[in-house]
C-alpha positions as CSV (number, residue, x, y, z in Angstrom):
1,M,-0.9,97.5,97.2
2,P,2.4,97.1,99.1
3,P,2.7,99.8,101.8
4,A,3.6,103.2,100.5
5,S,7.1,104.3,101.1
6,P,7.7,107.1,103.7
7,R,9.9,108.7,101.1
8,P,9.4,107.5,97.6
9,P,10.8,105.3,96.3
10,L,11.1,102.7,99.0
11,V,14.4,100.9,99.5
12,G,14.3,97.3,100.9
13,F,16.6,94.5,102.0
14,H,16.3,91.1,100.4
15,A,16.6,88.1,102.7
16,S,18.1,85.1,100.8
17,H,17.0,81.8,102.4
18,E,19.2,79.8,99.9
19,Q,22.4,81.2,101.4
20,I,21.7,81.9,105.1
21,D,20.2,79.8,107.8
22,P,16.9,81.1,109.2
23,R,18.1,82.2,112.6
24,S,21.0,84.2,111.1
25,L,18.7,85.6,108.5
26,L,16.3,86.9,111.2
27,R,19.2,88.6,112.9
28,Q,20.2,90.2,109.6
29,V,16.7,91.5,108.8
30,R,16.6,93.1,112.2
31,R,19.9,94.8,111.5
32,A,18.6,95.9,108.1
33,E,15.8,97.8,109.9
34,D,18.3,99.2,112.4
35,V,20.6,100.6,109.6
36,G,17.7,102.2,107.8
37,F,16.1,99.9,105.3
38,D,12.4,100.7,104.7
39,A,11.2,97.2,104.0
40,A,12.2,93.6,103.3
41,M,11.4,90.7,101.0
42,C,12.5,87.1,100.9
43,S,12.8,84.2,98.5
44,D,10.8,80.9,98.9
45,H,12.8,77.9,97.8
46,L,13.0,74.3,98.8
47,A,16.6,74.0,97.5
48,P,19.5,76.5,97.1
49,W,21.0,77.5,93.8
50,S,24.3,75.8,94.6
51,E,25.6,73.2,97.0
52,R,28.1,75.8,98.2
53,Q,25.2,77.9,99.5
54,G,23.8,75.0,101.5
55,E,20.7,76.5,103.1
56,S,17.0,76.8,102.3
57,G,14.7,77.6,105.3
58,Y,10.9,77.5,105.1
59,A,9.9,81.0,104.1
60,W,6.4,81.0,105.6
61,S,7.6,80.1,109.1
62,W,10.4,82.7,108.9
63,L,8.0,85.4,107.6
64,G,5.9,85.3,110.8
65,S,9.0,85.7,112.9
66,A,10.4,88.5,110.8
67,L,7.1,90.4,110.8
68,E,6.9,90.1,114.6
69,A,10.6,91.0,115.1
70,T,10.6,94.1,113.0
71,S,8.2,96.9,112.0
72,L,9.0,96.4,108.3
73,P,6.6,95.6,105.6
74,I,7.8,92.3,104.1
75,G,7.0,90.4,100.9
76,V,7.7,87.0,99.5
77,V,8.2,85.7,95.9
78,T,6.4,82.3,95.7
79,A,4.9,79.9,93.2
80,P,1.5,78.3,93.9
81,G,0.4,75.5,91.6
82,Q,2.6,72.4,92.2
83,R,4.5,72.4,95.5
84,Y,1.9,74.6,97.0
85,H,-1.8,74.0,96.4
86,P,-3.5,77.4,95.9
87,V,-5.8,76.8,98.9
88,V,-2.8,76.3,101.2
89,A,-1.1,79.4,99.7
90,A,-4.2,81.5,100.2
91,Q,-4.5,80.4,103.8
92,A,-0.9,81.3,104.5
93,V,-1.3,84.7,102.8
94,A,-4.5,85.4,104.7
95,T,-3.0,84.5,108.1
96,L,0.0,86.8,107.7
97,E,-2.1,89.7,106.5
98,Q,-4.6,89.2,109.3
99,M,-1.8,89.2,111.9
100,Y,0.2,92.1,110.4
101,P,-2.3,94.2,108.4
102,G,-0.9,96.3,105.7
103,R,2.6,94.9,106.0
104,F,2.6,91.8,103.8
105,W,2.6,91.2,100.0
106,A,3.3,88.2,97.8
107,A,4.7,88.1,94.3
108,L,3.4,85.0,92.4
109,G,5.4,83.3,89.7
110,S,5.1,80.1,87.6
111,G,7.9,78.3,89.5
112,E,11.1,76.5,88.9
113,A,11.8,72.8,88.6
114,M,14.4,72.9,91.3
115,N,11.6,73.5,93.9
116,E,8.6,71.9,92.2
117,H,10.0,68.5,90.9
118,V,9.8,67.0,94.4
119,T,6.0,66.4,94.1
120,G,6.8,63.8,91.5
121,D,4.4,65.4,89.0
122,A,5.5,66.2,85.5
123,W,7.2,69.7,85.1
124,P,5.0,71.4,82.5
125,P,6.2,73.8,79.8
126,K,6.1,77.6,80.4
127,P,2.7,78.2,78.7
128,V,1.1,75.5,80.8
129,R,2.7,76.9,83.9
130,N,1.4,80.3,83.2
131,A,-2.1,79.0,82.7
132,R,-1.9,77.1,85.9
133,L,-0.6,80.2,87.8
134,L,-3.6,82.2,86.5
135,E,-6.0,79.5,87.8
136,C,-4.2,79.7,91.1
137,V,-4.5,83.4,91.3
138,E,-8.2,83.3,90.5
139,V,-8.8,80.6,93.2
140,M,-6.7,82.6,95.8
141,R,-8.5,85.8,95.2
142,R,-11.9,84.2,95.6
143,L,-10.8,82.5,98.8
144,L,-9.4,85.8,100.1
145,A,-12.8,87.4,99.4
146,G,-14.4,84.8,101.7
147,E,-15.9,82.6,99.1
148,E,-16.3,78.8,99.1
149,V,-14.4,77.6,96.0
150,S,-14.6,74.6,93.8
151,H,-12.5,74.4,90.7
152,D,-11.6,71.7,88.2
153,G,-8.8,72.6,85.8
154,L,-5.0,72.5,85.9
155,V,-5.5,72.7,89.6
156,R,-8.4,71.1,91.4
157,V,-10.3,72.5,94.4
158,D,-13.2,70.9,96.3
159,R,-15.4,73.2,98.4
160,A,-12.5,75.1,100.0
161,R,-12.9,78.1,102.3
162,V,-10.4,80.2,104.3
163,W,-12.0,80.9,107.6
164,S,-9.5,83.3,109.2
165,L,-9.5,86.3,106.9
166,P,-7.8,89.7,107.0
167,D,-9.9,92.9,106.8
168,S,-8.7,93.3,103.2
169,A,-6.7,91.0,101.0
170,P,-3.0,91.7,100.6
171,P,-1.7,92.6,97.2
172,L,-0.7,89.8,94.8
173,L,2.0,90.9,92.5
174,G,3.2,89.2,89.3
175,A,6.8,88.0,89.1
176,A,8.4,88.3,85.7
177,V,11.8,88.4,84.1
178,S,10.7,88.9,80.4
179,P,8.6,91.6,78.8
180,A,6.2,89.0,77.5
181,T,5.5,87.7,81.0
182,A,5.3,91.2,82.4
183,A,2.6,92.2,79.8
184,W,0.7,89.0,80.6
185,A,0.9,89.7,84.4
186,A,-0.7,93.1,83.8
187,R,-4.0,91.3,83.2
188,W,-4.2,90.0,86.8
189,A,-1.4,91.4,89.1
190,D,-1.6,94.2,91.6
191,G,2.0,95.2,90.7
192,L,5.1,93.7,89.1
193,A,8.3,92.3,90.7
194,T,11.3,91.7,88.6
195,V,15.1,91.4,88.9
196,N,18.1,93.2,87.6
197,Q,19.3,92.5,84.1
198,E,21.0,94.6,81.5
199,P,19.5,98.1,82.0
200,A,17.6,98.2,78.7
201,R,16.1,94.9,79.4
202,V,14.9,96.0,82.8
203,R,13.3,99.0,81.3
204,E,11.6,96.8,78.6
205,V,10.1,94.7,81.4
206,A,8.7,97.7,83.2
207,A,7.4,99.3,80.0
208,A,5.6,96.1,79.0
209,Y,3.8,96.0,82.3
210,R,2.8,99.6,82.2
211,R,1.8,99.7,78.5
212,S,-0.4,96.7,79.1
213,G,-2.3,98.6,81.8
214,G,-0.5,97.1,84.8
215,P,-1.5,98.9,88.0
216,G,0.3,99.2,91.3
217,P,4.0,99.3,92.2
218,L,7.0,98.3,90.1
219,V,9.3,96.3,92.3
220,L,13.0,95.7,91.4
221,Q,15.3,93.2,93.2
222,V,19.0,94.0,92.6
223,H,21.8,91.5,93.2
224,V,24.9,93.3,94.5
225,S,28.3,92.3,95.8
226,L,30.0,94.9,98.0
227,A,33.4,94.2,99.6
228,P,36.5,96.1,100.7
229,T,38.2,95.4,97.4
230,Y,36.8,94.8,93.9
231,D,38.6,91.5,93.6
232,E,37.0,90.3,96.9
233,A,33.6,91.4,95.7
234,L,34.0,89.7,92.3
235,D,35.2,86.5,94.0
236,L,32.2,86.5,96.3
237,A,29.8,87.0,93.4
238,H,31.4,84.3,91.4
239,D,31.3,81.8,94.2
240,Q,27.7,82.4,95.3
241,W,25.8,83.6,92.2
242,R,27.5,82.4,89.0
243,A,24.6,80.0,88.1
244,N,22.3,82.9,87.8
245,V,24.1,84.3,84.7
246,L,22.6,81.4,82.7
247,D,19.6,81.9,80.5
248,P,16.3,81.8,82.5
249,D,14.8,79.3,80.1
250,L,17.5,76.9,81.2
251,L,17.3,77.8,84.9
252,W,13.6,77.1,85.1
253,D,14.1,73.5,84.1
254,L,17.2,72.4,86.2
255,E,16.3,70.0,89.0
256,G,18.6,70.7,92.0
257,P,21.8,72.4,93.2
258,A,24.1,69.8,91.7
259,R,22.7,70.5,88.2
260,F,23.1,74.2,88.7
261,D,26.7,73.8,89.7
262,A,27.4,71.6,86.7
263,A,25.7,74.0,84.3
264,A,27.8,76.9,85.7
265,A,31.1,75.1,86.1
266,H,32.7,77.0,83.3
267,V,31.3,80.5,83.9
268,P,34.3,82.8,84.2
269,P,34.4,85.4,87.1
270,D,33.9,88.4,84.8
271,A,30.7,87.0,83.4
272,V,29.0,87.2,86.8
273,T,28.8,91.0,86.4
274,D,26.0,90.4,84.0
275,A,23.8,89.3,86.9
276,V,25.4,91.0,89.9
277,L,26.5,94.7,90.5
278,V,30.0,94.1,91.7
279,D,31.7,97.1,93.5
280,D,34.0,98.1,96.3
281,D,32.6,101.6,96.5
282,A,29.3,102.0,98.2
283,A,28.6,105.5,96.8
284,R,29.3,104.4,93.2
285,L,27.2,101.3,93.8
286,A,24.3,103.5,94.8
287,E,24.5,105.5,91.6
288,R,24.6,102.2,89.6
289,I,21.5,100.9,91.4
290,A,19.7,104.2,90.8
291,G,20.5,104.0,87.1
292,L,18.8,100.6,86.9
293,A,15.7,101.8,88.8
294,S,15.1,105.0,86.9
295,G,13.8,105.5,83.3
296,P,10.5,106.2,81.6
297,H,8.8,103.8,84.0
298,P,10.7,104.2,87.3
299,F,10.6,101.6,89.9
300,D,8.6,102.3,93.1
301,Q,10.5,99.9,95.3
302,V,14.1,98.6,95.1
303,Y,15.2,95.6,97.2
304,L,19.0,95.0,97.6
305,H,20.3,91.5,97.7
306,H,23.9,91.3,98.8
307,V,24.9,87.9,97.4
308,G,27.3,87.0,100.3
309,V,26.6,84.8,103.3
310,E,28.2,87.3,105.6
311,Q,26.1,90.4,105.6
312,D,27.7,92.6,108.2
313,H,30.1,94.6,106.0
314,F,27.3,95.2,103.5
315,L,24.8,96.4,106.2
316,D,27.5,98.6,107.8
317,R,28.2,100.3,104.4
318,A,24.5,100.5,103.6
319,G,23.7,102.4,106.8
320,E,26.7,104.7,106.4
321,V,26.8,105.5,102.7
322,L,24.7,103.3,100.4
323,L,21.2,104.1,101.6
324,P,21.6,107.9,101.9
325,R,23.3,108.1,98.5
326,L,20.8,105.8,96.9
327,R,17.8,107.6,98.2
328,S,19.2,110.9,97.0
329,A,19.9,109.5,93.6
330,L,16.5,107.8,93.3
331,G,14.8,111.0,94.4
332,V,16.4,112.9,91.5
333,A,15.7,110.0,89.1
334,A,12.1,109.7,90.2
């Protein structure tokens, strides 16, 4: 399982490759450790959500640097099956865990066309993508156990073996945004990673995973926008994250930043508050995050993604106010 928090629940920093160049992002994850975050996680995209964001560094190169540059446990949300062959994904996972034992985890999802269409293969419907992901998970687990693997299905593997193995395999979580996918992930995942939505929906996702027998930690990524004034925070969220208010069923199938920008062209600023917690008060924001993370099935780990490119104000306020207030509120909620 992902490393236990020194004081449950664990509070982490999300590093967004789509918005920030890799060198700057490495500096920011160091600062996140300095101001008091317990852990970090990052995205794994080939393309950003919007042409205004304009970045998308290679997560696996960055992960090695970030794990070396900090003492934080760090995870990644990734999608084996099309852009990544499961043997390649297993080798990457094994190497990071062997180098930094007990500090790495991966959440596996079925992918999005914006990253996967570049292979030129057809983009399959969601049920096929889920079936393909399950095959990839089975292949990866066998490889991480030291087996030689051959497989012929939605993915094909010929006599593969990962030679440099960690002492024990790192946890492979399931990534889900719907209760149905969360319940399905409970069959195979070591934990569940999801993202903030309407509070009742977030609780439904957590409950579906637990009711279906899902073990391990519940991980919540929360998009936030914190600025000196509310209008500044709202403008920032609208500029950087408005495409993410659209229905996930649409987002999975869009191929590239230009299409995301076109789809979100008429999203009004106020609508972005459905996907981002917008605030100018760090203490109030902490209470709002705690409200999302609590409930009948409270989250074990909460990762904060400030949706701006410039992170210094957020990190300053996190160290001074947000983290202490959030830990206090989460301690009561848990």
